[in-house]
All heavy atoms as an XYZ file, in Angstrom:
766
protein
N      27.262     14.404     16.773
C      26.233     13.518     17.257
C      25.829     12.561     16.140
O      25.641     12.969     15.002
C      25.017     14.321     17.719
C      23.892     13.423     18.151
S      22.254     14.151     18.401
C      22.558     15.573     19.358
N      25.711     11.281     16.476
C      25.269     10.290     15.504
C      23.748     10.239     15.479
O      23.103     10.336     16.508
C      25.780      8.902     15.874
C      27.258      8.769     15.759
C      27.762      7.378     15.985
N      26.924      6.582     16.870
C      27.043      5.272     17.033
N      27.954      4.630     16.363
N      26.285      4.609     17.858
N      23.214     10.059     14.301
C      21.773      9.847     14.172
C      21.535      8.360     14.096
O      22.268      7.634     13.410
C      21.243     10.534     12.922
C      21.276     12.032     13.025
C      20.608     12.698     11.839
O      19.700     12.083     11.242
O      20.995     13.824     11.523
N      20.550      7.909     14.813
C      20.230      6.482     14.858
C      18.777      6.290     14.456
O      17.899      7.024     14.897
C      20.456      5.913     16.270
C      21.923      6.069     16.654
C      20.014      4.465     16.341
C      22.221      5.700     18.077
N      18.546      5.294     13.629
C      17.194      4.939     13.221
C      16.899      3.566     13.807
O      17.722      2.652     13.729
C      17.067      4.889     11.681
C      15.697      4.405     11.271
C      17.378      6.245     11.085
N      15.734      3.441     14.396
C      15.323      2.148     14.919
C      13.938      1.805     14.390
O      13.174      2.689     14.013
C      15.334      2.138     16.468
O      15.021      0.821     16.917
C      14.332      3.123     17.029
N      13.656      0.558     14.320
C      12.325      0.121     13.931
C      11.984     -1.102     14.754
O      12.840     -1.727     15.356
C      12.228     -0.166     12.427
C      13.197     -1.213     11.958
C      12.829     -2.533     11.894
C      14.481     -0.850     11.579
C      13.723     -3.497     11.459
C      15.383     -1.806     11.137
C      15.006     -3.127     11.087
N      10.721     -1.391     14.794
C      10.238     -2.459     15.656
C       9.488     -3.467     14.798
O       8.310     -3.284     14.525
C       9.327     -1.867     16.729
C       8.864     -2.889     17.740
O       9.307     -4.043     17.655
O       8.062     -2.534     18.598
N      10.154     -4.500     14.381
C       9.528     -5.481     13.507
C       8.844     -6.611     14.267
O       8.042     -7.334     13.702
C      10.568     -6.071     12.557
N       9.160     -6.759     15.531
C       8.643     -7.911     16.267
C       7.975     -7.524     17.579
O       7.933     -8.305     18.519
C       9.775     -8.911     16.535
C      10.390     -9.416     15.263
C      11.598     -8.910     14.811
C       9.735    -10.354     14.485
C      12.152     -9.344     13.623
C      10.279    -10.788     13.299
C      11.482    -10.292     12.872
O      12.021    -10.717     11.696
N       7.485     -6.291     17.678
C       6.752     -5.812     18.853
C       7.578     -5.877     20.134
O       7.050     -6.101     21.207
C       5.443     -6.571     19.014
N       8.866     -5.645     20.017
C       9.708     -5.622     21.211
C       9.727     -4.244     21.854
O       9.930     -4.133     23.066
C      11.153     -6.045     20.885
O      11.645     -5.224     19.827
C      11.219     -7.496     20.492
N       9.529     -3.206     21.073
C       9.518     -1.850     21.604
C       8.102     -1.291     21.750
O       7.813     -0.558     22.686
C      10.327     -0.911     20.697
C      11.785     -1.284     20.479
C      12.422     -0.362     19.456
C      12.543     -1.233     21.787
N       7.262     -1.621     20.829
C       5.887     -1.113     20.805
C       4.939     -2.292     20.650
O       5.171     -3.185     19.836
C       5.683     -0.132     19.631
C       6.609      1.065     19.781
C       4.234      0.326     19.544
C       6.641      1.981     18.588
N       3.864     -2.274     21.412
C       2.850     -3.318     21.316
C       1.881     -2.942     20.197
O       0.867     -2.295     20.439
C       2.131     -3.476     22.650
C       1.163     -4.631     22.631
O       1.256     -5.505     21.779
N       0.244     -4.636     23.563
N       2.208     -3.328     18.986
C       1.375     -2.991     17.839
C       0.066     -3.765     17.907
O       0.054     -4.988     17.849
C       2.097     -3.308     16.523
C       3.046     -2.236     16.111
C       4.334     -2.195     16.621
C       2.644     -1.254     15.233
C       5.205     -1.190     16.247
C       3.512     -0.240     14.847
C       4.798     -0.218     15.358
N      -1.008     -3.032     18.022
C      -2.347     -3.612     18.096
C      -3.070     -3.413     16.766
O      -4.230     -3.001     16.744
C      -3.129     -2.960     19.238
C      -2.587     -3.261     20.612
C      -2.776     -4.722     21.008
O      -3.734     -5.357     20.519
O      -1.956     -5.225     21.791
N      -2.383     -3.718     15.669
C      -2.974     -3.451     14.361
C      -4.152     -4.357     14.041
O      -5.082     -3.925     13.371
C      -1.918     -3.545     13.262
C      -1.073     -2.294     13.106
C       0.004     -2.504     12.061
C      -1.920     -1.088     12.758
N      -4.143     -5.590     14.521
C      -5.272     -6.485     14.250
C      -6.572     -5.925     14.797
O      -7.513     -5.650     14.024
N      -6.671     -5.729     16.106
C      -7.907     -5.180     16.669
C      -8.236     -3.784     16.137
O      -9.400     -3.459     15.900
C      -7.631     -5.129     18.174
C      -6.543     -6.114     18.409
C      -5.727     -6.126     17.151
N      -7.209     -2.964     15.918
C      -7.429     -1.610     15.402
C      -7.990     -1.662     13.988
O      -8.893     -0.900     13.638
C      -6.114     -0.812     15.434
O      -5.623     -0.793     16.771
C      -6.313      0.604     14.945
N      -7.474     -2.573     13.178
C      -7.969     -2.730     11.808
C      -9.421     -3.170     11.811
O     -10.248     -2.610     11.086
C      -7.104     -3.760     11.047
O      -5.750     -3.300     11.034
C      -7.602     -3.959      9.625
N      -9.743     -4.158     12.622
C     -11.125     -4.641     12.665
C     -12.074     -3.548     13.130
O     -13.189     -3.421     12.614
C     -11.223     -5.869     13.563
C     -10.458     -7.099     13.072
C     -10.638     -8.250     14.041
C     -10.893     -7.486     11.663
N     -11.653     -2.746     14.090
C     -12.502     -1.651     14.570
C     -12.710     -0.608     13.475
O     -13.821     -0.121     13.278
C     -11.897     -1.009     15.805
C     -12.748      0.101     16.388
C     -12.327      0.442     17.791
C     -13.117      1.570     18.394
N     -14.541      1.539     18.194
N     -11.643     -0.288     12.742
C     -11.748      0.715     11.677
C     -12.664      0.257     10.546
O     -13.293      1.078      9.879
C     -10.363      1.043     11.127
N     -12.752     -1.058     10.341
C     -13.520     -1.591      9.215
C     -14.858     -2.194      9.624
O     -15.564     -2.745      8.785
C     -12.698     -2.673      8.501
C     -11.315     -2.261      8.018
C     -10.619     -3.446      7.366
C     -11.405     -1.085      7.076
N     -15.228     -2.095     10.891
C     -16.382     -2.815     11.388
C     -17.678     -2.494     10.648
O     -18.563     -3.352     10.568
C     -16.562     -2.594     12.892
C     -16.909     -1.186     13.289
C     -16.885     -0.997     14.802
O     -16.776     -1.989     15.535
O     -16.967      0.161     15.233
N     -17.783     -1.303     10.064
C     -19.018     -0.965      9.351
C     -19.138     -1.690      8.013
O     -20.208     -1.710      7.421
C     -19.116      0.548      9.146
C     -18.048      1.102      8.227
O     -16.913      0.585      8.252
O     -18.347      2.065      7.488
N     -18.043     -2.307      7.529
C     -18.079     -2.989      6.235
C     -17.703     -4.454      6.284
O     -17.719     -5.121      5.276
C     -17.147     -2.285      5.241
C     -17.787     -1.052      4.680
C     -16.807     -0.142      4.048
N     -16.017      0.451      5.119
C     -14.725      0.651      5.039
N     -14.070      0.334      3.976
N     -14.076      1.194      6.034
N     -17.326     -4.926      7.425
C     -16.913     -6.327      7.501
C     -18.131     -7.221      7.674
O     -18.889     -7.082      8.616
C     -15.963     -6.546      8.685
C     -14.577     -5.935      8.564
C     -13.772     -6.249      9.806
C     -13.857     -6.438      7.339
N     -18.299     -8.112      6.724
C     -19.330     -9.128      6.852
C     -18.633    -10.335      7.471
O     -18.083    -11.181      6.775
C     -19.909     -9.465      5.482
C     -20.948    -10.573      5.552
O     -21.346    -10.964      6.668
O     -21.363    -11.050      4.491
N     -18.624    -10.366      8.797
C     -17.826    -11.369      9.493
C     -18.288    -12.798      9.227
O     -17.543    -13.736      9.442
C     -17.810    -11.068     10.992
C     -17.157     -9.725     11.346
C     -17.193     -9.495     12.846
C     -15.738     -9.657     10.849
N     -19.524    -12.961      8.737
C     -19.991    -14.307      8.416
C     -19.313    -14.863      7.172
O     -19.145    -16.066      7.031
C     -21.517    -14.323      8.208
C     -22.268    -14.035      9.490
O     -21.726    -14.342     10.584
O     -23.380    -13.501      9.409
N     -18.929    -13.983      6.250
C     -18.346    -14.432      4.987
C     -16.860    -14.165      4.867
O     -16.250    -14.510      3.866
C     -19.069    -13.762      3.809
C     -20.502    -14.221      3.695
O     -20.805    -15.376      3.946
N     -21.382    -13.313      3.345
N     -16.277    -13.531      5.868
C     -14.860    -13.192      5.821
C     -14.094    -14.034      6.831
O     -14.475    -14.121      7.994
C     -14.665    -11.706      6.158
C     -13.219    -11.224      6.221
C     -12.600    -11.205      4.831
C     -13.149     -9.848      6.857
N     -13.030    -14.659      6.369
C     -12.131    -15.347      7.285
C     -11.214    -14.279      7.873
O     -10.225    -13.883      7.259
C     -11.335    -16.414      6.536
C     -10.450    -17.239      7.449
O     -10.005    -16.711      8.504
O     -10.191    -18.403      7.113
N     -11.577    -13.781      9.056
C     -10.881    -12.662      9.683
C      -9.412    -12.985      9.922
O      -8.539    -12.152      9.666
C     -11.586    -12.248     10.996
C     -10.793    -11.185     11.731
C     -12.998    -11.764     10.707
N      -9.131    -14.188     10.390
C      -7.738    -14.563     10.644
C      -6.915    -14.551      9.362
O      -5.776    -14.077      9.350
C      -7.654    -15.938     11.306
C      -8.207    -15.942     12.716
O      -8.164    -14.876     13.386
O      -8.679    -16.998     13.169
N      -7.495    -15.049      8.276
C      -6.785    -15.050      6.988
C      -6.575    -13.620      6.494
O      -5.492    -13.270      6.018
C      -7.575    -15.850      5.960
C      -6.887    -15.952      4.617
C      -7.676    -16.778      3.613
O      -8.704    -17.378      3.978
O      -7.242    -16.804      2.456
N      -7.603    -12.785      6.621
C      -7.483    -11.387      6.211
C      -6.373    -10.680      6.989
O      -5.512    -10.028      6.407
C      -8.817    -10.658      6.408
C      -8.707     -9.171      6.290
C      -8.492     -8.566      5.059
C      -8.798     -8.358      7.417
C      -8.371     -7.187      4.953
C      -8.685     -6.989      7.317
C      -8.469     -6.399      6.081
N      -6.385    -10.826      8.321
C      -5.370    -10.166      9.144
C      -3.972    -10.721      8.853
O      -2.994     -9.974      8.855
C      -5.705    -10.297     10.627
C      -6.924     -9.505     11.092
C      -7.215     -9.815     12.556
C      -6.743     -8.016     10.869
N      -3.884    -12.020      8.582
C      -2.584    -12.605      8.258
C      -2.077    -12.080      6.915
O      -0.895    -11.755      6.771
C      -2.676    -14.130      8.244
C      -1.304    -14.769      8.185
O      -0.448    -14.415      9.030
O      -1.074    -15.606      7.292
N      -2.966    -11.979      5.931
C      -2.564    -11.421      4.633
C      -2.105     -9.978      4.795
O      -1.096     -9.570      4.197
C      -3.723    -11.490      3.637
C      -4.000    -12.901      3.163
O      -3.108    -13.765      3.260
O      -5.141    -13.151      2.690
N      -2.805     -9.205      5.605
C      -2.423     -7.818      5.859
C      -1.050     -7.763      6.523
O      -0.194     -6.962      6.143
C      -3.502     -7.156      6.721
C      -3.234     -5.722      7.087
C      -2.619     -4.840      6.216
C      -3.634     -5.248      8.320
C      -2.390     -3.511      6.566
C      -3.414     -3.931      8.684
C      -2.791     -3.060      7.804
N      -0.787     -8.654      7.467
C       0.511     -8.712      8.150
C       1.629     -9.040      7.163
O       2.676     -8.386      7.135
C       0.468     -9.759      9.269
C       1.783     -9.894     10.038
C       1.744    -11.081     10.984
N       1.507    -12.351     10.292
C       2.419    -13.024      9.609
N       3.652    -12.568      9.507
N       2.104    -14.157      9.016
N       1.405    -10.043      6.327
C       2.418    -10.454      5.349
C       2.685     -9.322      4.351
O       3.838     -9.054      4.005
C       1.981    -11.748      4.630
C       2.873    -12.041      3.424
C       1.980    -12.919      5.595
N       1.638     -8.642      3.937
C       1.822     -7.544      2.982
C       2.622     -6.398      3.602
O       3.459     -5.785      2.924
C       0.470     -7.055      2.469
C      -0.185     -8.046      1.546
S      -1.814     -7.493      1.051
C      -2.337     -8.897      0.067
N       2.398     -6.112      4.884
C       3.191     -5.076      5.558
C       4.652     -5.506      5.638
O       5.560     -4.709      5.375
C       2.663     -4.807      6.972
C       1.365     -4.071      7.011
C       1.010     -3.571      8.406
N       1.301     -4.469      9.501
C       0.489     -5.421      9.957
N      -0.682     -5.628      9.382
N       0.829     -6.172     10.983
N       4.876     -6.763      5.994
C       6.249     -7.255      6.098
C       6.956     -7.182      4.747
O       8.093     -6.738      4.656
C       6.266     -8.678      6.657
C       7.655     -9.202      6.862
C       8.413     -8.787      7.944
C       8.218    -10.086      5.954
C       9.709     -9.253      8.132
C       9.506    -10.558      6.139
C      10.251    -10.142      7.222
N       6.275     -7.613      3.698
C       6.876     -7.554      2.357
C       7.191     -6.113      1.973
O       8.231     -5.831      1.368
C       5.938     -8.175      1.317
C       5.811     -9.671      1.431
C       7.129    -10.382      1.185
O       7.906    -10.012      0.320
N       7.405    -11.401      1.974
N       6.319     -5.185      2.345
C       6.517     -3.779      1.986
C       7.755     -3.190      2.652
O       8.449     -2.372      2.044
C       5.274     -2.969      2.346
N       8.043     -3.595      3.884
C       9.220     -3.029      4.551
C      10.515     -3.623      4.005
O      11.585     -3.079      4.255
C       9.173     -3.170      6.098
C       7.971     -2.448      6.666
C       9.230     -4.606      6.544
N      10.430     -4.695      3.252
C      11.608     -5.280      2.622
C      11.957     -4.590      1.311
O      13.038     -4.785      0.768
C      11.403     -6.772      2.377
C      11.198     -7.632      3.625
C      10.928     -9.075      3.224
C      12.387     -7.534      4.562
N      11.026     -3.796      0.796
C      11.238     -3.075     -0.457
C      11.985     -1.769     -0.178
O      12.396     -1.511      0.952
C       9.880     -2.792     -1.107
C       9.128     -4.056     -1.477
C       7.690     -3.799     -1.894
O       7.256     -2.617     -1.883
O       6.993     -4.774     -2.216
N      12.139     -0.958     -1.195
C      12.769      0.359     -1.031
C      12.023      1.151      0.032
O      10.802      1.004      0.184
C      12.749      1.109     -2.356
N      12.773      1.994      0.743
C      12.187      2.748      1.857
C      10.965      3.553      1.422
O      10.963      4.198      0.376
C      13.215      3.716      2.462
C      12.564      4.619      3.482
C      12.306      4.157      4.764
C      12.157      5.893      3.133
C      11.664      4.964      5.695
C      11.518      6.703      4.051
C      11.264      6.237      5.329
O      10.624      7.036      6.232
N       9.943      3.462      2.239
C       8.760      4.320      2.145
C       8.359      4.648      3.571
O       8.535      3.819      4.467
C       7.594      3.599      1.469
C       7.778      3.362      0.004
C       6.529      2.778     -0.623
N       6.320      1.419     -0.114
C       5.163      0.785     -0.152
N       4.092      1.363     -0.642
N       5.047     -0.444      0.313
N       7.777      5.804      3.792
C       7.296      6.116      5.140
C       6.245      5.089      5.575
O       5.481      4.569      4.749
C       6.671      7.509      4.992
C       7.305      8.095      3.774
C       7.596      6.922      2.868
N       6.231      4.826      6.879
C       5.343      3.781      7.391
C       3.881      4.068      7.089
O       3.111      3.143      6.825
C       5.560      3.600      8.901
C       4.888      2.364      9.435
C       5.218      1.104      8.946
C       3.911      2.456     10.415
C       4.608     -0.045      9.431
C       3.299      1.309     10.913
C       3.650      0.068     10.415
O       3.031     -1.062     10.889
N       3.486      5.333      7.076
C       2.081      5.634      6.783
C       1.718      5.176      5.370
O       0.598      4.708      5.140
C       1.749      7.122      7.010
C       2.418      8.062      6.065
N       1.853      8.444      4.880
C       3.599      8.706      6.140
C       2.661      9.288      4.253
N       3.740      9.454      5.007
N       2.650      5.258      4.444
C       2.388      4.765      3.091
C       2.280      3.246      3.075
O       1.450      2.675      2.362
C       3.489      5.209      2.132
C       3.476      6.681      1.821
C       4.587      7.076      0.865
O       5.149      6.201      0.174
O       4.891      8.286      0.817
N       3.107      2.583      3.859
C       3.062      1.122      3.940
C       1.733      0.666      4.514
O       1.115     -0.284      4.015
C       4.253      0.594      4.760
C       5.538      0.779      3.952
C       4.052     -0.861      5.173
C       6.804      0.484      4.696
N       1.277      1.336      5.568
C      -0.021      0.963      6.149
C      -1.141      1.132      5.128
O      -1.979      0.237      4.966
C      -0.317      1.799      7.393
C       0.409      1.399      8.666
C       0.029      2.336      9.807
C       0.109     -0.036      9.051
N      -1.158      2.267      4.445
C      -2.211      2.509      3.454
C      -2.180      1.468      2.338
O      -3.204      0.862      2.025
C      -2.071      3.911      2.844
C      -2.724      4.986      3.635
N      -4.032      5.358      3.473
C      -2.230      5.791      4.606
C      -4.328      6.333      4.295
N      -3.245      6.626      5.004
N      -1.009      1.269      1.747
C      -0.948      0.385      0.583
C      -1.185     -1.074      0.944
O      -1.884     -1.788      0.216
C       0.381      0.547     -0.152
O       1.457      0.095      0.641
N      -0.639     -1.528      2.049
C      -0.835     -2.940      2.401
C      -2.278     -3.207      2.844
O      -2.840     -4.259      2.522
C       0.173     -3.390      3.463
O       0.109     -2.582      4.606
N      -2.902     -2.247      3.532
C      -4.319     -2.426      3.884
C      -5.173     -2.428      2.626
O      -6.054     -3.281      2.466
C      -4.780     -1.332      4.849
C      -6.243     -1.425      5.273
C      -6.521     -2.732      6.020
C      -6.629     -0.232      6.139
N      -4.903     -1.505      1.719
C      -5.662     -1.458      0.461
C      -5.532     -2.772     -0.298
O      -6.521     -3.337     -0.772
C      -5.168     -0.284     -0.402
C      -5.895     -0.133     -1.720
C      -5.441      1.087     -2.527
N      -3.995      1.203     -2.624
C      -3.255      2.129     -2.005
N      -3.814      3.021     -1.231
N      -1.943      2.156     -2.167
N      -4.319     -3.305     -0.379
C      -4.102     -4.564     -1.111
C      -4.774     -5.748     -0.424
O      -5.357     -6.607     -1.091
C      -2.611     -4.812     -1.283
C      -1.964     -3.816     -2.208
O      -2.632     -3.196     -3.046
N      -0.668     -3.629     -2.066
N      -4.699     -5.807      0.902
C      -5.349     -6.906      1.626
C      -6.861     -6.833      1.474
O      -7.530     -7.858      1.285
C      -4.959     -6.877      3.102
N      -7.400     -5.636      1.531
C      -8.846     -5.486      1.374
C      -9.275     -5.855     -0.034
O     -10.287     -6.538     -0.229
C      -9.265     -4.067      1.735
C      -9.124     -3.781      3.224
S      -9.582     -2.111      3.692
C     -11.374     -2.202      3.486
N      -8.504     -5.431     -1.015
C      -8.809     -5.779     -2.410
C      -8.785     -7.303     -2.589
O      -9.666     -7.876     -3.229
C      -7.798     -5.114     -3.335
C      -8.092     -5.296     -4.798
C      -7.106     -4.539     -5.653
N      -7.218     -3.105     -5.396
C      -6.200     -2.252     -5.505
N      -5.007     -2.675     -5.879
N      -6.375     -0.974     -5.268
N      -7.791     -7.954     -2.003
C      -7.670     -9.403     -2.096
C      -8.909    -10.110     -1.534
O      -9.334    -11.136     -2.056
C      -6.416     -9.874     -1.349
C      -6.148    -11.370     -1.308
C      -5.862    -11.898     -2.717
C      -4.987    -11.672     -0.380
N      -9.495     -9.532     -0.495
C     -10.636    -10.155      0.172
C     -11.975     -9.543     -0.239
O     -13.003     -9.826      0.388
C     -10.449    -10.092      1.692
C      -9.383    -11.015      2.160
N      -9.621    -12.328      2.507
C      -8.036    -10.838      2.297
C      -8.491    -12.910      2.855
N      -7.513    -12.024      2.728
N     -11.967     -8.733     -1.294
C     -13.208     -8.195     -1.832
C     -13.870     -7.140     -0.963
O     -15.093     -6.967     -1.019
N     -13.063     -6.426     -0.178
C     -13.601     -5.384      0.694
C     -13.331     -4.005      0.103
O     -12.288     -3.778     -0.505
C     -12.959     -5.465      2.085
C     -13.162     -6.769      2.846
C     -12.291     -6.804      4.082
C     -14.626     -6.945      3.204
N     -14.265     -3.102      0.297
C     -14.111     -1.724     -0.171
C     -13.076     -1.000      0.685
O     -13.154     -1.015      1.910
C     -15.451     -0.997     -0.056
C     -15.371      0.471     -0.391
C     -16.616      1.236      0.031
O     -17.569      0.622      0.534
O     -16.607      2.468     -0.123
N     -12.101     -0.374      0.029
C     -11.080      0.408      0.727
C     -11.392      1.887      0.600
O     -11.774      2.360     -0.465
C      -9.683      0.138      0.145
C      -8.613      1.014      0.757
C      -8.073      0.698      1.993
C      -8.178      2.162      0.119
C      -7.106      1.511      2.581
C      -7.209      2.975      0.691
C      -6.680      2.646      1.915
O      -5.738      3.445      2.497
N     -11.209      2.607      1.700
C     -11.320      4.071      1.713
C     -10.029      4.619      2.306
O      -9.455      4.016      3.198
C     -12.494      4.515      2.581
C     -13.823      3.970      2.134
C     -14.906      4.328      3.137
N     -16.130      3.604      2.832
C     -17.053      3.295      3.727
N     -16.899      3.654      4.992
N     -18.124      2.644      3.376
N      -9.596      5.774      1.830
C      -8.390      6.390      2.395
C      -8.520      6.575      3.904
O      -7.539      6.483      4.633
C      -8.084      7.731      1.725
C      -7.512      7.569      0.330
O      -6.916      6.501      0.042
O      -7.647      8.500     -0.477
N      -9.737      6.798      4.379
C      -9.953      6.981      5.816
C      -9.626      5.710      6.608
O      -9.311      5.790      7.798
C     -11.391      7.432      6.100
O     -12.317      6.472      5.629
N      -9.668      4.549      5.949
C      -9.300      3.292      6.623
C      -7.817      3.321      6.990
O      -7.435      3.047      8.123
C      -9.574      2.080      5.721
C     -11.023      1.964      5.311
O     -11.903      2.363      6.110
O     -11.276      1.489      4.190
N      -6.988      3.653      6.018
C      -5.558      3.754      6.275
C      -5.247      4.874      7.245
O      -4.393      4.728      8.128
N      -5.968      5.994      7.111
C      -5.766      7.117      8.029
C      -6.042      6.707      9.473
O      -5.322      7.106     10.393
C      -6.674      8.293      7.671
C      -6.312      8.954      6.349
O      -5.168      8.761      5.869
O      -7.175      9.659      5.795
N      -7.073      5.893      9.678
C      -7.420      5.456     11.034
C      -6.287      4.642     11.642
O      -5.974      4.779     12.836
C      -8.713      4.640     11.015
N      -5.638      3.803     10.840
C      -4.516      3.017     11.355
C      -3.322      3.909     11.660
O      -2.677      3.755     12.709
C      -4.116      1.935     10.353
C      -5.157      0.866     10.049
C      -4.553     -0.210      9.161
C      -5.723      0.264     11.316
N      -3.032      4.830     10.764
C      -1.899      5.745     10.967
C      -2.105      6.556     12.248
O      -1.190      6.711     13.061
C      -1.714      6.668      9.738
C      -0.706      7.766     10.032
C      -1.292      5.851      8.526
N      -3.319      7.036     12.450
C      -3.617      7.836     13.644
C      -3.534      7.006     14.928
O      -3.235      7.528     16.000
C      -4.987      8.465     13.518
C      -5.042      9.541     12.449
C      -6.462      9.996     12.116
O      -7.406      9.622     12.854
O      -6.616     10.718     11.128
N      -3.790      5.714     14.831
C      -3.784      4.852     16.016
C      -2.375      4.485     16.470
O      -2.153      4.248     17.660
C      -4.581      3.583     15.744
N      -1.419      4.437     15.561
C      -0.070      3.975     15.900
C       0.534      4.701     17.107
O       1.052      4.043     18.014
C       0.866      4.017     14.673
C       2.313      3.763     15.073
C       0.425      2.992     13.630
N       0.446      6.037     17.181
C       1.045      6.703     18.352
C       0.373      6.361     19.685
O       0.926      6.630     20.739
C       0.884      8.194     18.039
C       0.663      8.281     16.580
C      -0.014      7.000     16.186
N      -0.802      5.765     19.634
C      -1.509      5.425     20.884
C      -1.123      4.039     21.405
O      -1.516      3.686     22.520
C      -3.025      5.468     20.687
O      -3.449      4.381     19.840
C      -3.474      6.799     20.088
N      -0.391      3.267     20.621
C       0.001      1.915     21.049
C       1.023      2.009     22.178
O       1.917      2.833     22.140
C       0.585      1.107     19.895
C      -0.378      0.850     18.745
C       0.102      0.504     17.511
C      -1.737      0.961     18.919
C      -0.758      0.263     16.453
C      -2.613      0.708     17.881
C      -2.126      0.366     16.636
N       0.901      1.137     23.146
C       1.812      1.156     24.305
C       3.160      0.589     23.986
O       3.402     -0.054     23.013
């Protein structure tokens, strides 16, 4: 039997709702008046994409590190529970 690995980089297999899920996970710390939400989410997206181009790491590590880096870039406090919330949400995406 052959083993096959697949991934979904363009939401063709899974409807990744990371933008809304991220905002919900961070809502207690987001000062939406001073944060350009679209820029933050775009930076987070680009950081995830760059991470998957590097040496293999499990996706949960990519979510944690890219969220931490995007939050740091935008002056937001990162907690491990933020990344955990995204990791836990992934299996619920349609």
